[in-house]
N, C-alpha and C positions, 0 to 999 in steps of 0.2 A: 447238719438238717438245715435246711432254709426254715424259716420264717414264713408261712403260706398264708397269702391276706386274699378273700375274695370279695371283692366291693357289691352293692347291690343297689344301682346296677355298677357294672364297671366301664363299662362304653361310654359314659357320658362328659362333658367338658369336665365339669366340678371333680367327680373322682379322680381323673386323668391329671387335674391343676394340684390335687395334695396329695399326689405321690413324691418320691425326692425326684430333685432335677437333675442331682450327679448320681452318679451309679455308687461310686466311692462311700455316700453319705451313710447307706445301709446296705450292703451289698448280699447282706443274708438275707433281707425280706423279698419274697416272692409274689410279684400279685398278679393274681390268674385273670382270664378274659371271663367275660361273661358264657356261661352254660348256653349249647342253642336250645331255642324252643322250637318244640316239635311241630312242624308244618307252615314256620315262621319263617320270612327271608333271612337270611345269615345276619344281616346286620340290626335285627329286631330283638332287644333283650326282653321285652315285658310277654306275659310274665314272665317276672324272675324263677328261672326254675331253681337257683341257688336259696330260693327261702322254701325247697320243699324238702320233708326230712327225707324222703329215698335218695333225693341228691347229697343231701348230706352227711347222711351216715355212709355212703357211699366213696365219699371223696375228702372226708374230716379235714375242713380248712383249719388252720391253727387260729386263725381270726376271721369272723364272719360281720364285717362290717356294713350295717344297714343306712342308706341314704333316704332312699324315697321309692316309689312303687310297690309298697306293699298294700296298696288299696286294692291289689287281686286276690288278696286273701282276706277269711275273717279270722277274728282275734282269736278262735280257738286253734286253727290254722297255724299263726303266729306261734303260739305257747308250743304248739307241737314242734314247730321248725326250733325253737330255743331251746326245749328241750334233749332234740337231738344233738344240736352243736354242743350241750354241755355233757352231755352223756360219753361223748369221745374226749372230756378236759378241752375242746375248743371253747375260745372266749367268742363274745359278744359285744360288740360295740355299735352305737346307734350315734347317729348325729341327727339332732331335730333342725332340721332344713322349714317344716310347717307344723307349728302348732294347730293353724288351721289348714285344711288340703285347698289350695288356688282353685280346684277342678270340681269340688263339691258342695253343694249346697245346704244339705243336710251333714253337718258336721259330727252328729254323733256317733255313728259308726268307725268317724278316721280318731277321734280322740279313743275309742276302746281301743282299738288296734295298737295306736301309740303308747297307750296304760300299761298294755301288756307288754311289748319290746321293751318299755323304760324297766319296768320292774323286772325282767329278765336280764338287763344288759349288766355288763360288769365294768363298762365306761359309758360316759353320755359326753356327747359334745354339742354345740350348737355355736353362732355364729353371731350373735349378739348380746351385751349384756344385760338388756332389756329382757330377750328370749330369755336367758340363763333364770333370772329373777323369776319370770311367771313358769318356766319350768320346775322350779322348787318349791314355789306355792302351789303348784297344781298338781304335780307329781311328786314330790318329795325326791328329788333328787338334785345334784349340784353339779350341773355341764361345765366343762372347762370349754370357754369361750375362743376360737380358733376362727381368726379373720377369713372372710370370703377372698380366696388367691383371684387371679387373673384370670379373663373370660378370652380377650382375643390372644391369640400363639405372640409367646415373648417379640417374637421377629416381624411381628405388625404395630408393635406399639411405635406411636408416631412422636411421642415427647422425647425432647433433648436432654440428656444427661449433662447438665450441666453444675452438679458437684459431685463431691468426689463419695458422699456415702449415699448416692442414689435416689436424693430427694425430688421431686418432680420439678423439671423444667418447664420451658414453651413449647409450644407444637412448632413444627416447621411452618405452619399457616402464617403470615406473616399482614393478613388482613387487619388493618387498623380502623375500618368504620363502624361505628356505632352503632349494633341494633338497634332498632327503636326510633334513633334520630335522624341518620344518616340515611337510612335505609331501614323498611317495614322490617321488623324483627320476626325470623319463620318460629311461629311455635308447634310442635308435632305431639297431638295427643295420641295417644295408641289405646287402641280399643283392644287391638289383638285378636283372637277368635272367639270375643265374648262370651271367656269362660265367666265361672261365678264368683270371680277375684275380683274383677272390674266393673266399674259401673260410668261408664262414661255418658251414658245417657244422663243421670243426676248431675253428672257435673257441668253439663254443657250450660243451663241458665249462671249458675256462679260464674263460670268461664267468660260469659258474654259481658255479664255486670264486669269483669274484672276487666277486659279488654276497655270497655268505657273508661273504667277509673283510668287507666294506664293512659287512653287519649287526652283525657282531662290532664295527664302529666304531661304532655308532651310526646307521649311514647306511641309510636305507630307500629299496630302489632296485626299479623295476619297468622289464622288458625287453619292448620290441615289436621284431618281426624283421618287415621289411618286403621284398616280393617280388612281383616283377612276376607275373601269371598267364601271359603268357607266356615260355618261359625257353629257355635254351640248354643247360642237363643237365638233364632230367625226373627221372635216377635221385637226382640232388643234390637236388632239389624233393622227394622224395620221404624223403630223410635227414633235411632239415631240417624236415619236418613231425614227425617222430619225434622226433628231436633236442629240439624246442621243447617238443612234450606231454612228453617226459621231464623236462626242466627246470623246465617252468611257465611259459614265455615266451609271450605272446601273438603270435602269425601274423597279420599283416596283408598277404593278397593281392589286388592290386589292378591295374586297366590301367595302361599306361603313363601318367605324369602330367603334366598340362602344365605347363609351366614355372610360371605362377601357384602351380597347385594343391602341386608340390614345393618353393616357397619356404614356402608358408602352412602345409604340414605339418612343415617342417623349424623353421620357426622356433618351432613349440611343442614343440619336443626341449630337454631340459636338455643331452644330449650327443650328437651323432654319432658312432656308431662305425664306423669302416671296417675290414673284413673283409680287408684286399688282400694277395695271396700276394705280387704282385711291383707293382711301380708305379716309373714314372720320374717323373710328375708327378701331380697332381690337380686337375683344373677344382672337384670336390666341395669340396675344401678351400675355394677361394677365394668359392665359392659363401656356405660357411659363414664364412668371413670378413664377407663383405658382408652377411649376416644377422644377424652376431651369434652363429652359433651354436657353441659349443664342439666341437672335434675329439677323438676320442680315434682314432689311426690305428696301425696294425700297423707297426714299426720296420722296412720293408724297402725295397727300393730308396734312392730320394732325396725320397720324400713330403714327409718329416717336416726335410727340410734345406730344403723349397720357400720357408719364410716370411724365409730367410736372404738369400734373394737382393733382398727389396724392406726391408722390417725387421723386425724381431722382433715373434713371435704371440704373445702371452700365452693365446690361448685354442684353444692345440693340444699337445696330450702325447703320444709315443710308446710305445708298450709292445712289450715281447716276447710273441708270441703262445703262445708254448711256456710262459709264466710268467704264472700265476694273480696272483699278489703285483705282476709289475710293471703289470697290467693292471688292478688295484684302485687303484694306485696313483696311476695315471692319470687314470682317474675320479674319484677324489677331488678330483685336485688342480684339477678343470675345472668341479666341483660348488658354483656360486655362485649367488645372487642375481641376477634378471633385471636388476636395476637397477644391478650391478655387470659386467656384460657388454658388449663394448665392442664395435659395428658401425661396418661401415667407414662414412667419410662421404663426402659426394658431393666436396666438395672435395679430401679425399685421394687419392680413385680418379682423379678429373680430375687432379688433379696427377702421379699416377704414370702415367697413359694419356699424357700430355705427351712424358713422359720416355721411355717405352716407343715411340712413335709415333718420336720424333725418333731413337732409335737404331736402328727400322727403316729409316726413310728414308737415315739416314746410311750403312746397310751398303747400301743397292740402289745408291747413289751410288757408293762407293767399288768397290763388286763390278764393277760395270758399267766405269768407268773403268780396274779391272786387266784386264779381258777386253777392252777395246778398245786399249789400250797408252793410256790417256793420264792416266794415276793422278799422275803428277808428284813431286816430293819436298817433303816435310812437314819444315819444324825446327820444334824447340820452344826458345822463349827462356826461360831463368831469369837471373835478376839476385840474387845473396845477398852477404852479407856478413858472417861469424862466426856464421851457423843452419846449423853442418854437420849436424849431426844432422836437423833439418827436411829438408835437401838428399838426405841417403839416406832418408829415406822417399819423397821426391817422385819419386828416380828410380826406387826401387823400384815405385813405380805406373806410373810409364812402362814397365818391364820387362814389366808384365802387361798393358799396353795391347794389344786386340784388333786395332788398325791401331798399329805401330811406327814411331816418327818414324823418318824418314830421316838426322836427324841430332840432338843434342841440345846446344845453345850454351849452355854456364854462363860468365856473367862473374862477377868477383870486384870486389869495391868496396871499396876500403881492406885488402885481405888477401892482400898479396902469395905469401903462402905458403900460399894456397888451394889444395885439390886436390879431385878426385872420387874415391870409393870406387870397386872394381873393378865394373864391368859389361860386358856383353856388346853394351849401345847404343854407338852412332857420336858418340862425345862430342869438341867443339869447344871449348876454355876460352878465355878472353879475362880480360883486366885492365884496370881504371881506379882510377886515384888516389880519395882523399877529400879532397881540398885544396878548400875553400871550402865544405864541406859533405854532403850524402849526395848522390850525384850520379847520382839514378834516371835523368835523362834521358839522360844522356851512356850510362851503361851499358847500358841497350834500345837505343841508338842503335848502341854498339859489337856486341851481341848480332846485331842487323839484319846490320850489315857482316860479319859473319862467316860467315851464314847461307848455305846453299846452295840451300834449298827455296824454291817459286814459291808457298808458303805457309808463313807462320808464325803459329805458334800460343803465346801468350806466356801463362807460366804464373807467377804468383809461388811465390816458393821456400817459402811456409809452405802449400803447395796439392798436394794427393794427387790426382791426375787418379783418374776413374773409366775403368774400364776400356774405354768405348766414345767418351769426351771428345775424344780426338785426331782420329779418325776423323770424329765426328760433327763436330766444329768445320771439318774441313778442308774434307769433302765440303760443308758451307752455303758455304764459300768459294767452292768453283770451280763449285757451281749458282747462286751469283747474283753475278755478276762486279761490280765496284764496291761490296763489300760490307764491311761492318767487323761482326764476330759477334761478340757478348758469351754468356759462356756463364752458368754457374748456379751461385754458390759456394754450399755450406754450413757452416756454422762449427763444430766441434767443440768440444766442451765443457773446461771445465779438467781433467778428471779422466777424458781421454778414452783413454789409454794403459791406465788399468787397466782401462776397460771394453773393452779390448780383449780379456783376460786370457790372454794368449798364442793368440790367432786370428790368421789372416794378415789380409792390407790387403786385403779384401774388401767390396765396393761397400755391398752390404745391413748388413753389421755398421757401416763409417763411417756411411750413412743412418743407420741407429738412433741412434749417438752424436752426429748433427747437426742443427744446423737451419737454416733459412734464414734471411738478412737481411731483417727486416721491410721496408724501405724498396724491396723489391725485389717486395713482393708485387704492385705493379700489372703485374710485366711478364709477356706470354703468348709463346709461342716464334712467330716471325714478324719482319714489319716492324714498326719502333717509331720514334715519333717523341721517347723518351727519354733522348736523348744526356747529360743529367747524369750517368744511371745506369751509363755506360759506365765500368767497371772493369778494370785492368791484370791484377787476378787471375787470369783467365780470358779469354782474347779471342783473336779471328784476325782476321789480314785478307791480302790479296795482298802480297807483297814488292813489286811493283811499284806497287801504289797507298800503299804507307807510304813509299816512295822519291819519288814524286810530291808528298806530301805533305810530304816534308822530314826526316820521321823526327819524333821529339819535341824540342821545344823546349828546347834547350840554357840558353836562358836563365830557366830553370824550375832553381832551385838548392833542393836539402837537400828538405824534404817538401811535399806538395801540389798539387795541378791539374793536374800535367802529363798527366795521363791523362785529366782532363775538355778539358785545350787541345786536344791530339787529337783528341778526339771532336769538340768544335766546329769545328775545321778540316775534317774529315773531311766534317761535315754541309755546312758551305759551301763545300765542293767539289764536292758533289753525291754522294758517298758514301749508300748506303742501309744503315743501322742495321737488324741481324737478332739477333733474340733466341733463342738458343738454349736446348734443355734440356740440354745437355752440364752435367755437374756435374763441380765441384771440391772435395775435404774440406779445408779451411781449419785446419791446425793451431793448436790453442791458444796464445797468448802472451798476457798481463798487457797491460794497456791503460792509457791516461791518457784519463780522462775530465773535460774535453775535452785534447788533446795541448797539455798546454804547454811540454813540451818542446822543441816544433818552433815556439813563438812567434814567432819572428824571422822563419824560413823563410816561415812560411803566411802574415805579412802583408807579404813582400816578392812570395811567388808568387801572392796576390790584388792586389796593385798591378798586376803583370805583365800578369794575365787579365782583369783590368779594363779595362787600357789596350787591349788586342788586342780584347774580344769585348763590352764597353762592359758589362756584368754582374758584381757580383760572385761569385765560388765560394766553398765551402766557407761559406755563410753560416749553417748549426746551429754551427761553431766561432769563426765570429766573434760570434755573438751571445753564446755563455757567457764569450768573452771579456771584452766588451764590460760583460758583468750583471758579473762581476767586479774592474770596474774597472781592467784592464790596459790597453785600449785607447779611444779613442775612435773609434766607426764611426755613419755616416749609410749606410744599407741603400739611400736613394735617390738620394744625393749620391755623392760623389767623396773625402768626409774618411773615412780609416781611419790613424790613427795610434797609436803605442805610448804610454803614458802611465807605463809603472813595468813589472821586471820582476816575474815570481811568486815569493813567498816559497817557502822552502824548505818550510814549512807547508802552505803552497798545493799546491805538488810532490807533496807526499806524499800531502794528501789526493785528489787528482787521481788516483792511483795504484787499478788496480783488476786484482787479479788473476786475478779470476775472471771478469771481462767478459768477453764473446767479440767483443766490435767497440764 
């Protein structure tokens, strides 16, 4: 049976962009279209019929996911809709797009409706860290922060992919003229339809002062105010016309543009200026990110916080709407040649889309399991040896998890005095000795023995889990019986703690300071055959499945191949490998390239692996050892033998404190 999801609304760019990009990522999840609205054109979704108890009782979606459009109903009607959804065992998920409704002046009814929905919700999401904090204060909920995905279709993004991990490249436009210096800079102030959310009239005097300040700095600026010809406030339209004449600003009155026309107009601007008076998030900001157009936005609500949910955005600057100098500084910081502007790339936005969609599907599965009493228990398993600072940050990451683990098992290797700092998480501690080398397999087996969960999530002690990682991994295991699920590690740089600059361990900050491993670039969410890329850095499996495999092979001693051996045995036993976009951020430590300090263990483990599986593991390391004359190795045959030990000079030369992997 499919897991059915009804978005409210369904036919809108945002809900469409949070669905899986790849069908195989969640083949059992079925997204329904908007129900027809009686007497309305076929394309109109409002008022949303999916929020009426009659429709809910008749169609019984597994998950009802409310985004917006609920202003068409009273708080009592929404409460009845929530009851109807719960009565048939369905889950209610709410994304807080707007703590304040941008179309309304009186926010009282909106807050009442939102409170009803949040009180009934089985899971809550939002788009910025600031909005999550406000929702926690005002409504007593802990939303999962999920970044805003792309707005433009992926095939229309102009950025050039010049990095393997899809980080933003340069737009194709090669205009090197400096706006404001070589030519007048074009600022577009967007009044839209003069909805309650915007205050362009109030900003005009400050903008005029800012233009004069920029002129004094040698920057020539031309301002165009664009406004729709049908507005919600005629008096404000008259005042806007008067203010623009007074300050010498051009007014551009036009019908509502098509998306294509809007994108073309924006692409011709040097800065898009948003005169918001309220705002929880802004799709406009994301549209400009896609186009590579810098944005100046009033520092209200949480719009300026929006880039922090994914990665930093250097094309956004916030200003104080009451301070002309603040506005001038923001504008000056954004004026740059077209050739230096960074547009979103298709690969970067696709990677984000996969990540966002995976988080949503994980939330749906977990919310439905909780609603139906089928959630089970999740144990997170960590092995460590003398990595106390890294362990403390891993635990801090688990503390902020949207789906908190039911148990955290921490096994210390050759660290009999190992303890865990105070935490409100339920922690079980184990110990294994270090005789005979690094006991990785034995430590993981001891962690599994101590676990109470039916789902086991393995995390390397160096890894800080993303807020949704535990829930997403656990949901994948439950949705796909007989699956081994591998997550998506990202590697923090050598000075990442300096980059935090006192900030909290938020996913957006950690994502900005990290990068993926290039060897995993071939992986996409969903079933995979890349068993050699299963790493226990971030991995999940059913407890019964691990037991049936006999756990990790403790014949592997020290460093190397014990996780690949488990993966190959899982493959041979008929398990399915599933790639999850769930992220964990690997804390930096220096490495040896190649790992000469583990030479003896790697050779012994390579022999054991070949005896069992008929192929050599860790071939890159074995080749590097052979190239240095340390071993004799036949990649096609059975020969692998040590010739000599590495010298002190070789050990020192192999050490790289800056390398992430």
